[in-house]
N, CA, C and O atoms as a GROMACS GRO file, in nm:
protein
  584
    1UNK      N    1   8.150  10.309  10.082
    1UNK     CA    2   8.251  10.356   9.995
    1UNK      C    3   8.216  10.248   9.878
    1UNK      O    4   8.184  10.132   9.904
    2UNK      N    5   8.229  10.306   9.728
    2UNK     CA    6   8.201  10.239   9.638
    2UNK      C    7   8.289  10.106   9.594
    2UNK      O    8   8.409  10.132   9.594
    3UNK      N    9   8.265   9.996   9.565
    3UNK     CA   10   8.356   9.906   9.570
    3UNK      C   11   8.444   9.889   9.443
    3UNK      O   12   8.545   9.821   9.426
    4UNK      N   13   8.383   9.963   9.370
    4UNK     CA   14   8.503   9.988   9.252
    4UNK      C   15   8.625  10.080   9.273
    4UNK      O   16   8.736  10.071   9.220
    5UNK      N   17   8.580  10.171   9.365
    5UNK     CA   18   8.682  10.285   9.414
    5UNK      C   19   8.747  10.210   9.492
    5UNK      O   20   8.863  10.196   9.452
    6UNK      N   21   8.725  10.156   9.586
    6UNK     CA   22   8.808  10.065   9.680
    6UNK      C   23   8.895   9.966   9.619
    6UNK      O   24   9.006   9.960   9.671
    7UNK      N   25   8.870   9.871   9.503
    7UNK     CA   26   8.927   9.817   9.441
    7UNK      C   27   9.052   9.896   9.337
    7UNK      O   28   9.156   9.854   9.287
    8UNK      N   29   9.008   9.979   9.335
    8UNK     CA   30   9.103  10.086   9.228
    8UNK      C   31   9.218  10.141   9.330
    8UNK      O   32   9.334  10.157   9.291
    9UNK      N   33   9.176  10.169   9.464
    9UNK     CA   34   9.250  10.221   9.528
    9UNK      C   35   9.342  10.095   9.596
    9UNK      O   36   9.461  10.119   9.617
   10UNK      N   37   9.301   9.993   9.622
   10UNK     CA   38   9.380   9.886   9.682
   10UNK      C   39   9.479   9.850   9.562
   10UNK      O   40   9.594   9.812   9.585
   11UNK      N   41   9.433   9.861   9.447
   11UNK     CA   42   9.539   9.800   9.333
   11UNK      C   43   9.647   9.931   9.305
   11UNK      O   44   9.755   9.916   9.247
   12UNK      N   45   9.606  10.044   9.351
   12UNK     CA   46   9.714  10.166   9.358
   12UNK      C   47   9.817  10.140   9.453
   12UNK      O   48   9.937  10.137   9.423
   13UNK      N   49   9.769  10.120   9.574
   13UNK     CA   50   9.866  10.050   9.698
   13UNK      C   51   9.940   9.954   9.653
   13UNK      O   52  10.059   9.967   9.682
   14UNK      N   53   9.913   9.864   9.593
   14UNK     CA   54  10.008   9.747   9.538
   14UNK      C   55  10.085   9.758   9.437
   14UNK      O   56  10.190   9.696   9.421
   15UNK      N   57  10.022   9.859   9.340
   15UNK     CA   58  10.089   9.881   9.222
   15UNK      C   59  10.200  10.003   9.256
   15UNK      O   60  10.284  10.036   9.172
   16UNK      N   61  10.192  10.043   9.340
   16UNK     CA   62  10.315  10.165   9.365
   16UNK      C   63  10.444  10.132   9.346
   16UNK      O   64  10.494  10.029   9.390
   17UNK      N   65  10.514  10.229   9.268
   17UNK     CA   66  10.661  10.205   9.233
   17UNK      C   67  10.733  10.164   9.344
   17UNK      O   68  10.807  10.065   9.341
   18UNK      N   69  10.716  10.241   9.453
   18UNK     CA   70  10.785  10.210   9.581
   18UNK      C   71  10.754  10.094   9.628
   18UNK      O   72  10.844  10.039   9.691
   19UNK      N   73  10.642  10.031   9.617
   19UNK     CA   74  10.633   9.872   9.683
   19UNK      C   75  10.724   9.800   9.648
   19UNK      O   76  10.741   9.705   9.724
   20UNK      N   77  10.814   9.807   9.533
   20UNK     CA   78  10.900   9.712   9.488
   20UNK      C   79  11.040   9.736   9.590
   20UNK      O   80  11.123   9.647   9.610
   21UNK      N   81  11.046   9.851   9.641
   21UNK     CA   82  11.150   9.896   9.731
   21UNK      C   83  11.106   9.853   9.889
   21UNK      O   84  11.149   9.926   9.978
   22UNK      N   85  11.029   9.747   9.922
   22UNK     CA   86  10.945   9.710  10.039
   22UNK      C   87  10.880   9.811  10.114
   22UNK      O   88  10.886   9.817  10.236
   23UNK      N   89  10.824   9.882  10.050
   23UNK     CA   90  10.708   9.997  10.105
   23UNK      C   91  10.603  10.012  10.037
   23UNK      O   92  10.622   9.966   9.924
   24UNK      N   93  10.485  10.061  10.052
   24UNK     CA   94  10.374  10.104   9.962
   24UNK      C   95  10.350  10.244  10.017
   24UNK      O   96  10.385  10.278  10.130
   25UNK      N   97  10.280  10.334   9.916
   25UNK     CA   98  10.279  10.476   9.935
   25UNK      C   99  10.165  10.490   9.843
   25UNK      O  100  10.137  10.418   9.747
   26UNK      N  101  10.088  10.618   9.898
   26UNK     CA  102  10.005  10.703   9.822
   26UNK      C  103  10.025  10.814   9.846
   26UNK      O  104  10.078  10.841   9.953
   27UNK      N  105   9.987  10.931   9.741
   27UNK     CA  106  10.018  11.053   9.742
   27UNK      C  107   9.856  11.116   9.755
   27UNK      O  108   9.758  11.062   9.703
   28UNK      N  109   9.850  11.251   9.842
   28UNK     CA  110   9.721  11.268   9.878
   28UNK      C  111   9.729  11.448   9.839
   28UNK      O  112   9.805  11.519   9.904
   29UNK      N  113   9.657  11.496   9.745
   29UNK     CA  114   9.677  11.621   9.768
   29UNK      C  115   9.620  11.710   9.871
   29UNK      O  116   9.544  11.803   9.846
   30UNK      N  117   9.659  11.676   9.985
   30UNK     CA  118   9.600  11.725  10.107
   30UNK      C  119   9.736  11.801  10.189
   30UNK      O  120   9.853  11.796  10.153
   31UNK      N  121   9.688  11.860  10.292
   31UNK     CA  122   9.817  11.935  10.386
   31UNK      C  123   9.812  11.802  10.488
   31UNK      O  124   9.716  11.729  10.511
   32UNK      N  125   9.942  11.794  10.538
   32UNK     CA  126   9.970  11.713  10.634
   32UNK      C  127   9.892  11.703  10.759
   32UNK      O  128   9.846  11.598  10.804
   33UNK      N  129   9.880  11.819  10.813
   33UNK     CA  130   9.796  11.808  10.950
   33UNK      C  131   9.661  11.780  10.907
   33UNK      O  132   9.595  11.758  11.008
   34UNK      N  133   9.590  11.769  10.801
   34UNK     CA  134   9.464  11.706  10.776
   34UNK      C  135   9.494  11.553  10.779
   34UNK      O  136   9.437  11.477  10.858
   35UNK      N  137   9.582  11.516  10.694
   35UNK     CA  138   9.586  11.376  10.700
   35UNK      C  139   9.660  11.298  10.823
   35UNK      O  140   9.659  11.176  10.840
   36UNK      N  141   9.715  11.381  10.892
   36UNK     CA  142   9.762  11.317  11.028
   36UNK      C  143   9.647  11.294  11.097
   36UNK      O  144   9.631  11.185  11.153
   37UNK      N  145   9.561  11.383  11.100
   37UNK     CA  146   9.424  11.360  11.189
   37UNK      C  147   9.345  11.246  11.113
   37UNK      O  148   9.295  11.154  11.177
   38UNK      N  149   9.338  11.252  11.004
   38UNK     CA  150   9.286  11.112  10.930
   38UNK      C  151   9.330  10.991  10.971
   38UNK      O  152   9.260  10.907  11.026
   39UNK      N  153   9.455  10.978  10.943
   39UNK     CA  154   9.539  10.857  10.979
   39UNK      C  155   9.515  10.808  11.129
   39UNK      O  156   9.494  10.692  11.161
   40UNK      N  157   9.522  10.920  11.216
   40UNK     CA  158   9.531  10.887  11.364
   40UNK      C  159   9.369  10.864  11.376
   40UNK      O  160   9.340  10.805  11.480
   41UNK      N  161   9.275  10.893  11.307
   41UNK     CA  162   9.110  10.864  11.343
   41UNK      C  163   9.104  10.718  11.292
   41UNK      O  164   9.053  10.633  11.364
   42UNK      N  165   9.161  10.680  11.150
   42UNK     CA  166   9.167  10.562  11.112
   42UNK      C  167   9.232  10.465  11.202
   42UNK      O  168   9.172  10.359  11.222
   43UNK      N  169   9.339  10.485  11.257
   43UNK     CA  170   9.392  10.389  11.329
   43UNK      C  171   9.285  10.368  11.485
   43UNK      O  172   9.264  10.259  11.538
   44UNK      N  173   9.244  10.469  11.522
   44UNK     CA  174   9.168  10.468  11.647
   44UNK      C  175   9.051  10.409  11.622
   44UNK      O  176   9.013  10.326  11.705
   45UNK      N  177   8.968  10.436  11.507
   45UNK     CA  178   8.856  10.384  11.450
   45UNK      C  179   8.845  10.219  11.454
   45UNK      O  180   8.744  10.150  11.470
   46UNK      N  181   8.969  10.182  11.436
   46UNK     CA  182   8.972  10.010  11.406
   46UNK      C  183   8.989   9.985  11.558
   46UNK      O  184   8.997   9.862  11.570
   47UNK      N  185   8.999  10.046  11.687
   47UNK     CA  186   8.985  10.001  11.785
   47UNK      C  187   9.149   9.965  11.855
   47UNK      O  188   9.171   9.894  11.953
   48UNK      N  189   9.246  10.035  11.773
   48UNK     CA  190   9.386  10.021  11.797
   48UNK      C  191   9.432  10.157  11.880
   48UNK      O  192   9.377  10.266  11.879
   49UNK      N  193   9.538  10.120  11.945
   49UNK     CA  194   9.589  10.223  12.028
   49UNK      C  195   9.723  10.266  11.963
   49UNK      O  196   9.803  10.179  11.929
   50UNK      N  197   9.751  10.403  11.943
   50UNK     CA  198   9.888  10.451  11.899
   50UNK      C  199   9.971  10.449  12.030
   50UNK      O  200   9.953  10.508  12.136
   51UNK      N  201  10.067  10.363  11.990
   51UNK     CA  202  10.172  10.371  12.118
   51UNK      C  203  10.282  10.440  12.124
   51UNK      O  204  10.348  10.438  12.228
   52UNK      N  205  10.325  10.522  12.004
   52UNK     CA  206  10.424  10.635  11.983
   52UNK      C  207  10.411  10.709  11.876
   52UNK      O  208  10.388  10.642  11.776
   53UNK      N  209  10.418  10.833  11.858
   53UNK     CA  210  10.405  10.905  11.738
   53UNK      C  211  10.549  10.972  11.758
   53UNK      O  212  10.592  11.032  11.856
   54UNK      N  213  10.619  10.940  11.618
   54UNK     CA  214  10.759  10.991  11.619
   54UNK      C  215  10.751  11.151  11.517
   54UNK      O  216  10.688  11.156  11.412
   55UNK      N  217  10.804  11.233  11.556
   55UNK     CA  218  10.806  11.345  11.465
   55UNK      C  219  10.929  11.377  11.417
   55UNK      O  220  10.996  11.477  11.442
   56UNK      N  221  10.958  11.264  11.328
   56UNK     CA  222  11.082  11.250  11.265
   56UNK      C  223  11.154  11.376  11.186
   56UNK      O  224  11.272  11.410  11.184
   57UNK      N  225  11.040  11.431  11.123
   57UNK     CA  226  11.093  11.533  11.042
   57UNK      C  227  11.142  11.645  11.121
   57UNK      O  228  11.226  11.717  11.067
   58UNK      N  229  11.094  11.677  11.268
   58UNK     CA  230  11.141  11.788  11.324
   58UNK      C  231  11.272  11.744  11.393
   58UNK      O  232  11.356  11.829  11.423
   59UNK      N  233  11.288  11.624  11.416
   59UNK     CA  234  11.413  11.591  11.468
   59UNK      C  235  11.521  11.601  11.374
   59UNK      O  236  11.630  11.641  11.415
   60UNK      N  237  11.503  11.567  11.244
   60UNK     CA  238  11.586  11.562  11.127
   60UNK      C  239  11.623  11.726  11.098
   60UNK      O  240  11.737  11.763  11.070
   61UNK      N  241  11.519  11.806  11.107
   61UNK     CA  242  11.539  11.934  11.082
   61UNK      C  243  11.642  12.011  11.192
   61UNK      O  244  11.743  12.076  11.166
   62UNK      N  245  11.590  11.985  11.309
   62UNK     CA  246  11.670  12.024  11.458
   62UNK      C  247  11.809  11.979  11.437
   62UNK      O  248  11.885  12.053  11.500
   63UNK      N  249  11.872  11.886  11.372
   63UNK     CA  250  11.998  11.835  11.384
   63UNK      C  251  12.047  11.858  11.264
   63UNK      O  252  12.168  11.842  11.253
   64UNK      N  253  11.997  11.886  11.184
   64UNK     CA  254  12.059  11.920  11.056
   64UNK      C  255  12.183  11.996  11.031
   64UNK      O  256  12.275  11.954  10.961
   65UNK      N  257  12.179  12.111  11.092
   65UNK     CA  258  12.318  12.181  11.103
   65UNK      C  259  12.406  12.084  11.184
   65UNK      O  260  12.513  12.052  11.133
   66UNK      N  261  12.376  12.038  11.296
   66UNK     CA  262  12.471  11.972  11.409
   66UNK      C  263  12.567  11.860  11.330
   66UNK      O  264  12.680  11.828  11.366
   67UNK      N  265  12.502  11.812  11.225
   67UNK     CA  266  12.517  11.684  11.138
   67UNK      C  267  12.606  11.742  11.013
   67UNK      O  268  12.672  11.667  10.942
   68UNK      N  269  12.599  11.871  10.996
   68UNK     CA  270  12.664  11.919  10.888
   68UNK      C  271  12.616  11.907  10.748
   68UNK      O  272  12.684  11.892  10.647
   69UNK      N  273  12.473  11.917  10.759
   69UNK     CA  274  12.402  11.913  10.610
   69UNK      C  275  12.323  12.039  10.609
   69UNK      O  276  12.277  12.096  10.708
   70UNK      N  277  12.314  12.075  10.490
   70UNK     CA  278  12.218  12.202  10.443
   70UNK      C  279  12.103  12.159  10.363
   70UNK      O  280  12.033  12.239  10.301
   71UNK      N  281  12.082  12.011  10.366
   71UNK     CA  282  11.955  11.980  10.290
   71UNK      C  283  11.827  11.971  10.397
   71UNK      O  284  11.819  11.918  10.508
   72UNK      N  285  11.749  12.028  10.332
   72UNK     CA  286  11.622  12.012  10.411
   72UNK      C  287  11.513  11.890  10.343
   72UNK      O  288  11.449  11.912  10.240
   73UNK      N  289  11.508  11.788  10.405
   73UNK     CA  290  11.435  11.717  10.369
   73UNK      C  291  11.296  11.683  10.350
   73UNK      O  292  11.247  11.626  10.252
   74UNK      N  293  11.228  11.730  10.469
   74UNK     CA  294  11.093  11.736  10.477
   74UNK      C  295  11.028  11.884  10.513
   74UNK      O  296  11.090  11.957  10.591
   75UNK      N  297  10.930  11.917  10.469
   75UNK     CA  298  10.838  12.023  10.532
   75UNK      C  299  10.814  11.967  10.663
   75UNK      O  300  10.850  12.020  10.768
   76UNK      N  301  10.744  11.843  10.652
   76UNK     CA  302  10.728  11.789  10.777
   76UNK      C  303  10.707  11.655  10.775
   76UNK      O  304  10.664  11.615  10.667
   77UNK      N  305  10.725  11.563  10.867
   77UNK     CA  306  10.732  11.413  10.878
   77UNK      C  307  10.685  11.362  11.021
   77UNK      O  308  10.720  11.411  11.128
   78UNK      N  309  10.598  11.255  11.003
   78UNK     CA  310  10.551  11.201  11.115
   78UNK      C  311  10.527  11.041  11.109
   78UNK      O  312  10.484  10.992  11.004
   79UNK      N  313  10.553  10.964  11.217
   79UNK     CA  314  10.540  10.822  11.194
   79UNK      C  315  10.458  10.791  11.317
   79UNK      O  316  10.492  10.829  11.428
   80UNK      N  317  10.351  10.723  11.295
   80UNK     CA  318  10.267  10.653  11.409
   80UNK      C  319  10.304  10.493  11.414
   80UNK      O  320  10.309  10.420  11.315
   81UNK      N  321  10.325  10.456  11.534
   81UNK     CA  322  10.346  10.334  11.574
   81UNK      C  323  10.244  10.268  11.665
   81UNK      O  324  10.215  10.317  11.774
   82UNK      N  325  10.189  10.157  11.619
   82UNK     CA  326  10.082  10.096  11.680
   82UNK      C  327  10.080   9.910  11.655
   82UNK      O  328  10.135   9.846  11.565
   83UNK      N  329  10.006   9.867  11.758
   83UNK     CA  330   9.992   9.726  11.714
   83UNK      C  331   9.815   9.681  11.721
   83UNK      O  332   9.721   9.750  11.760
   84UNK      N  333   9.815   9.540  11.667
   84UNK     CA  334   9.715   9.481  11.674
   84UNK      C  335   9.705   9.372  11.720
   84UNK      O  336   9.739   9.275  11.652
   85UNK      N  337   9.655   9.358  11.848
   85UNK     CA  338   9.666   9.207  11.919
   85UNK      C  339   9.639   9.087  11.847
   85UNK      O  340   9.710   8.987  11.860
   86UNK      N  341   9.525   9.093  11.760
   86UNK     CA  342   9.473   9.025  11.666
   86UNK      C  343   9.556   8.984  11.572
   86UNK      O  344   9.597   8.868  11.568
   87UNK      N  345   9.592   9.089  11.474
   87UNK     CA  346   9.686   9.069  11.375
   87UNK      C  347   9.806   9.034  11.422
   87UNK      O  348   9.872   8.966  11.345
   88UNK      N  349   9.855   9.060  11.528
   88UNK     CA  350   9.981   9.030  11.556
   88UNK      C  351   9.995   8.878  11.597
   88UNK      O  352  10.086   8.801  11.567
   89UNK      N  353   9.893   8.856  11.667
   89UNK     CA  354   9.883   8.695  11.720
   89UNK      C  355   9.876   8.610  11.576
   89UNK      O  356   9.946   8.510  11.562
   90UNK      N  357   9.815   8.642  11.505
   90UNK     CA  358   9.793   8.549  11.368
   90UNK      C  359   9.910   8.556  11.286
   90UNK      O  360   9.939   8.463  11.210
   91UNK      N  361   9.985   8.671  11.297
   91UNK     CA  362  10.089   8.661  11.202
   91UNK      C  363  10.226   8.595  11.280
   91UNK      O  364  10.305   8.531  11.210
   92UNK      N  365  10.247   8.608  11.396
   92UNK     CA  366  10.344   8.559  11.477
   92UNK      C  367  10.317   8.378  11.527
   92UNK      O  368  10.406   8.294  11.540
   93UNK      N  369  10.152   8.353  11.550
   93UNK     CA  370  10.140   8.206  11.535
   93UNK      C  371  10.199   8.140  11.396
   93UNK      O  372  10.260   8.034  11.395
   94UNK      N  373  10.172   8.220  11.277
   94UNK     CA  374  10.205   8.142  11.162
   94UNK      C  375  10.381   8.138  11.152
   94UNK      O  376  10.444   8.050  11.092
   95UNK      N  377  10.430   8.231  11.209
   95UNK     CA  378  10.559   8.255  11.218
   95UNK      C  379  10.632   8.333  11.335
   95UNK      O  380  10.631   8.456  11.342
   96UNK      N  381  10.691   8.256  11.421
   96UNK     CA  382  10.717   8.335  11.563
   96UNK      C  383  10.819   8.422  11.517
   96UNK      O  384  10.827   8.512  11.602
   97UNK      N  385  10.902   8.443  11.426
   97UNK     CA  386  11.004   8.527  11.389
   97UNK      C  387  10.922   8.675  11.346
   97UNK      O  388  10.983   8.782  11.350
   98UNK      N  389  10.811   8.668  11.315
   98UNK     CA  390  10.732   8.765  11.264
   98UNK      C  391  10.726   8.875  11.358
   98UNK      O  392  10.687   8.988  11.326
   99UNK      N  393  10.775   8.834  11.505
   99UNK     CA  394  10.778   8.908  11.618
   99UNK      C  395  10.861   9.058  11.597
   99UNK      O  396  10.840   9.162  11.658
  100UNK      N  397  10.968   9.028  11.483
  100UNK     CA  398  11.042   9.134  11.469
  100UNK      C  399  10.998   9.255  11.397
  100UNK      O  400  11.069   9.356  11.392
  101UNK      N  401  10.882   9.246  11.340
  101UNK     CA  402  10.772   9.340  11.256
  101UNK      C  403  10.727   9.436  11.332
  101UNK      O  404  10.712   9.552  11.296
  102UNK      N  405  10.693   9.368  11.490
  102UNK     CA  406  10.574   9.452  11.596
  102UNK      C  407  10.667   9.541  11.650
  102UNK      O  408  10.784   9.511  11.675
  103UNK      N  409  10.612   9.658  11.669
  103UNK     CA  410  10.488   9.738  11.614
  103UNK      C  411  10.481   9.762  11.482
  103UNK      O  412  10.592   9.754  11.430
  104UNK      N  413  10.385   9.790  11.400
  104UNK     CA  414  10.368   9.841  11.278
  104UNK      C  415  10.369   9.992  11.286
  104UNK      O  416  10.357  10.060  11.388
  105UNK      N  417  10.388  10.039  11.145
  105UNK     CA  418  10.403  10.194  11.140
  105UNK      C  419  10.355  10.228  11.038
  105UNK      O  420  10.362  10.151  10.943
  106UNK      N  421  10.286  10.361  11.022
  106UNK     CA  422  10.256  10.423  10.906
  106UNK      C  423  10.308  10.583  10.925
  106UNK      O  424  10.275  10.658  11.016
  107UNK      N  425  10.386  10.608  10.831
  107UNK     CA  426  10.454  10.730  10.822
  107UNK      C  427  10.362  10.824  10.702
  107UNK      O  428  10.272  10.780  10.631
  108UNK      N  429  10.415  10.968  10.705
  108UNK     CA  430  10.338  11.042  10.656
  108UNK      C  431  10.465  11.178  10.629
  108UNK      O  432  10.541  11.213  10.718
  109UNK      N  433  10.464  11.224  10.520
  109UNK     CA  434  10.553  11.332  10.510
  109UNK      C  435  10.518  11.408  10.396
  109UNK      O  436  10.459  11.363  10.297
  110UNK      N  437  10.556  11.531  10.413
  110UNK     CA  438  10.553  11.659  10.280
  110UNK      C  439  10.682  11.715  10.250
  110UNK      O  440  10.756  11.710  10.349
  111UNK      N  441  10.730  11.761  10.159
  111UNK     CA  442  10.832  11.794  10.106
  111UNK      C  443  10.823  11.959  10.096
  111UNK      O  444  10.720  12.024  10.076
  112UNK      N  445  10.975  12.014  10.120
  112UNK     CA  446  10.954  12.169  10.094
  112UNK      C  447  10.905  12.202   9.947
  112UNK      O  448  10.854  12.313   9.933
  113UNK      N  449  10.914  12.122   9.839
  113UNK     CA  450  10.868  12.137   9.702
  113UNK      C  451  10.716  12.130   9.693
  113UNK      O  452  10.652  12.197   9.612
  114UNK      N  453  10.658  12.043   9.781
  114UNK     CA  454  10.535  12.007   9.778
  114UNK      C  455  10.446  12.007   9.906
  114UNK      O  456  10.382  11.906   9.936
  115UNK      N  457  10.442  12.124   9.984
  115UNK     CA  458  10.410  12.109  10.128
  115UNK      C  459  10.246  12.085  10.135
  115UNK      O  460  10.193  12.059  10.243
  116UNK      N  461  10.174  12.095  10.021
  116UNK     CA  462  10.041  12.074  10.009
  116UNK      C  463   9.992  11.934   9.942
  116UNK      O  464   9.877  11.923   9.900
  117UNK      N  465  10.089  11.827   9.934
  117UNK     CA  466  10.100  11.715   9.878
  117UNK      C  467  10.170  11.600   9.997
  117UNK      O  468  10.289  11.595  10.027
  118UNK      N  469  10.055  11.510  10.057
  118UNK     CA  470  10.103  11.415  10.157
  118UNK      C  471  10.130  11.294  10.086
  118UNK      O  472  10.065  11.253   9.990
  119UNK      N  473  10.235  11.235  10.141
  119UNK     CA  474  10.280  11.074  10.112
  119UNK      C  475  10.267  11.019  10.265
  119UNK      O  476  10.311  11.055  10.374
  120UNK      N  477  10.186  10.914  10.218
  120UNK     CA  478  10.136  10.822  10.313
  120UNK      C  479  10.194  10.685  10.301
  120UNK      O  480  10.164  10.640  10.191
  121UNK      N  481  10.250  10.619  10.354
  121UNK     CA  482  10.274  10.490  10.343
  121UNK      C  483  10.328  10.405  10.465
  121UNK      O  484  10.346  10.450  10.578
  122UNK      N  485  10.348  10.281  10.427
  122UNK     CA  486  10.372  10.171  10.514
  122UNK      C  487  10.517  10.076  10.451
  122UNK      O  488  10.548  10.070  10.332
  123UNK      N  489  10.588  10.011  10.561
  123UNK     CA  490  10.668   9.920  10.523
  123UNK      C  491  10.582   9.799  10.461
  123UNK      O  492  10.480   9.766  10.522
  124UNK      N  493  10.615   9.738  10.354
  124UNK     CA  494  10.544   9.607  10.280
  124UNK      C  495  10.633   9.516  10.354
  124UNK      O  496  10.754   9.530  10.340
  125UNK      N  497  10.578   9.402  10.447
  125UNK     CA  498  10.621   9.305  10.491
  125UNK      C  499  10.625   9.169  10.434
  125UNK      O  500  10.519   9.122  10.393
  126UNK      N  501  10.738   9.100  10.426
  126UNK     CA  502  10.744   9.008  10.330
  126UNK      C  503  10.685   8.859  10.366
  126UNK      O  504  10.683   8.823  10.484
  127UNK      N  505  10.649   8.794  10.287
  127UNK     CA  506  10.590   8.646  10.303
  127UNK      C  507  10.436   8.655  10.322
  127UNK      O  508  10.374   8.756  10.356
  128UNK      N  509  10.381   8.519  10.291
  128UNK     CA  510  10.240   8.518  10.308
  128UNK      C  511  10.219   8.524  10.455
  128UNK      O  512  10.107   8.563  10.488
  129UNK      N  513  10.306   8.493  10.553
  129UNK     CA  514  10.250   8.522  10.684
  129UNK      C  515  10.220   8.636  10.743
  129UNK      O  516  10.141   8.658  10.835
  130UNK      N  517  10.322   8.740  10.655
  130UNK     CA  518  10.278   8.885  10.706
  130UNK      C  519  10.122   8.955  10.643
  130UNK      O  520  10.054   9.047  10.690
  131UNK      N  521  10.104   8.879  10.532
  131UNK     CA  522   9.978   8.953  10.462
  131UNK      C  523   9.892   9.006  10.544
  131UNK      O  524   9.853   9.120  10.518
  132UNK      N  525   9.846   8.947  10.647
  132UNK     CA  526   9.705   9.024  10.754
  132UNK      C  527   9.774   9.151  10.791
  132UNK      O  528   9.701   9.250  10.794
  133UNK      N  529   9.925   9.171  10.825
  133UNK     CA  530   9.965   9.289  10.868
  133UNK      C  531   9.936   9.386  10.744
  133UNK      O  532   9.856   9.480  10.751
  134UNK      N  533  10.006   9.354  10.634
  134UNK     CA  534  10.003   9.435  10.514
  134UNK      C  535   9.848   9.494  10.496
  134UNK      O  536   9.816   9.613  10.496
  135UNK      N  537   9.769   9.391  10.482
  135UNK     CA  538   9.618   9.433  10.474
  135UNK      C  539   9.557   9.502  10.573
  135UNK      O  540   9.448   9.554  10.547
  136UNK      N  541   9.612   9.515  10.699
  136UNK     CA  542   9.570   9.616  10.810
  136UNK      C  543   9.610   9.744  10.753
  136UNK      O  544   9.530   9.834  10.731
  137UNK      N  545   9.750   9.751  10.726
  137UNK     CA  546   9.792   9.878  10.706
  137UNK      C  547   9.720   9.955  10.576
  137UNK      O  548   9.682  10.072  10.576
  138UNK      N  549   9.713   9.868  10.474
  138UNK     CA  550   9.638   9.918  10.355
  138UNK      C  551   9.519   9.976  10.413
  138UNK      O  552   9.492  10.095  10.410
  139UNK      N  553   9.449   9.883  10.468
  139UNK     CA  554   9.275   9.923  10.509
  139UNK      C  555   9.285  10.063  10.600
  139UNK      O  556   9.203  10.149  10.568
  140UNK      N  557   9.366  10.092  10.698
  140UNK     CA  558   9.390  10.198  10.760
  140UNK      C  559   9.445  10.339  10.672
  140UNK      O  560   9.416  10.455  10.702
  141UNK      N  561   9.522  10.301  10.569
  141UNK     CA  562   9.540  10.412  10.493
  141UNK      C  563   9.435  10.441  10.385
  141UNK      O  564   9.424  10.554  10.339
  142UNK      N  565   9.361  10.344  10.346
  142UNK     CA  566   9.253  10.348  10.274
  142UNK      C  567   9.118  10.424  10.330
  142UNK      O  568   9.051  10.506  10.266
  143UNK      N  569   9.093  10.373  10.471
  143UNK     CA  570   9.012  10.442  10.560
  143UNK      C  571   9.054  10.593  10.577
  143UNK      O  572   8.968  10.681  10.575
  144UNK      N  573   9.177  10.618  10.592
  144UNK     CA  574   9.204  10.765  10.618
  144UNK      C  575   9.207  10.875  10.479
  144UNK      O  576   9.201  10.998  10.486
  145UNK      N  577   9.217  10.800  10.367
  145UNK     CA  578   9.228  10.874  10.249
  145UNK      C  579   9.083  10.872  10.185
  145UNK      O  580   9.063  10.959  10.101
  146UNK      N  581   9.002  10.804  10.206
  146UNK     CA  582   8.859  10.824  10.150
  146UNK      C  583   8.764  10.891  10.247
  146UNK      O  584   8.647  10.912  10.215
   0.00000   0.00000   0.00000
């Protein structure tokens, strides 16, 4: 991958308006199914294991009427939970309370208004000690979207 494109992509992740809300997102003009495969592959290609896949969009839609809502939030939404032994050890050795952030998650969703546009993101973890985890998540998303 071209280094200039990598730097541009990294700056877009950091400059995302949602990053100020403790998350980082990128919007990709691709359907969710394709991006789910890309994110899964990027996680596995780094030698990581996906511990749990949450189909949150399906659950929210399935329970929508039961909770008295008529709002359709997502066309589809998925969350991948996984951990990196190396990164987790690094951040927890730096601050033992960083255990609260493990496992890490990457979320993907599409909306009914834009089903061919996928939003991919992760929580942006606070403090310098959690920067390795933020770097890992950014790298996974970059690998999945390039």
